[in-house]
N, C-alpha and C positions, 0 to 999 in steps of 0.2 A: 285563162281558164278559171272558171268559178268552181266553188266546192261542189255544187250540184252537177256541173259538167264533168268534173273528175269522177264523181260517183257513177254517173251514167256511163262514162267511158270504161271504167273498171267493170261495171256490170255487163257491158257489151263484150268485153274481152273474156269474161268468165260466165258463160251462160248457165253454168250449173249452180250459180249463186243467185238467191233471190235479191231483188233490188233493196229490200229493207235490211238484209244481212250485209250487203255491200255498204250501205249507208252507215250501219252500226260499226263496221270495221274502220271506215274512214274517220268517223267521229271519235272512236276509241284511240286511234293513232294520234290524232290532233290533240286530244285531251291529255294523253300521256306525255307528249312533247311539252305541252303547256305546263303540266304539273311538275315535270322535271326542271323546267326553267324557273318555275316559281320557287322550287327548293334550292335553286342556285346551281343545279347540275348542268353539265354539258350533254348534248344529244348528238352523237356522231352516226351518220348514215354513210357508210363507206361508198365511195364513188359518187355520192350526191353532194354531201356537205355537212357542216357542223353548225348546230344552233347553240348559242351561249348567251349569257347576260353580261352586259358591260355596265359598270357603275359610273355615272357622271357626277362630278363634284358640283357643289353649289358654286354659283358665280354671279358676277355683276353683269347684267345684260343691258340692252338699250332698246327702247321702243322705236321701231323704224319710222313711225309716223310723226311722233312728237320729239324724238331725240332724248326723251326722259329716261334716266337710269332706272332700271328695275332689278330686283333681286330674283334670281332663278334658283329654285331649290334643287338639292341633290336628287337624282332619280336613277332608276335602273331601266335600261333599254335593251330589247332583244337584238341580237346580232346574228347574222348568217354569213358563213364563209363557204364558198363553193368548194367542192372536192375536186380532185384532179380529173376524175372521169367526166364530171359535168363540164368542167372548164374546157377539156379537150373536145367535147362534143360541140360546145358553143364556138370554139376557136380552132377548127380543124387544120388551118394553115400553119398554126404555131406548134402543132404536135410533132 
């Protein structure tokens, strides 16, 4: 599902909202999640999952084509862990 498909689906489920309002709501939610991660905060959506940032240390890597050693700088990467509710919906036989 793309962002525009998500906006369209939410608009269909909420006919009392204008499409432009639905788009603004979705954009605001994504922007707030991004801003929180940028600040180093966690974002927890109960039953869905948790967004957080993991810091990777600098390391010595290898170019797979040439075998040459390369230095990989330290970086921050976004991380998502599914919540119990979402996990149970995806794996109903394990519930």
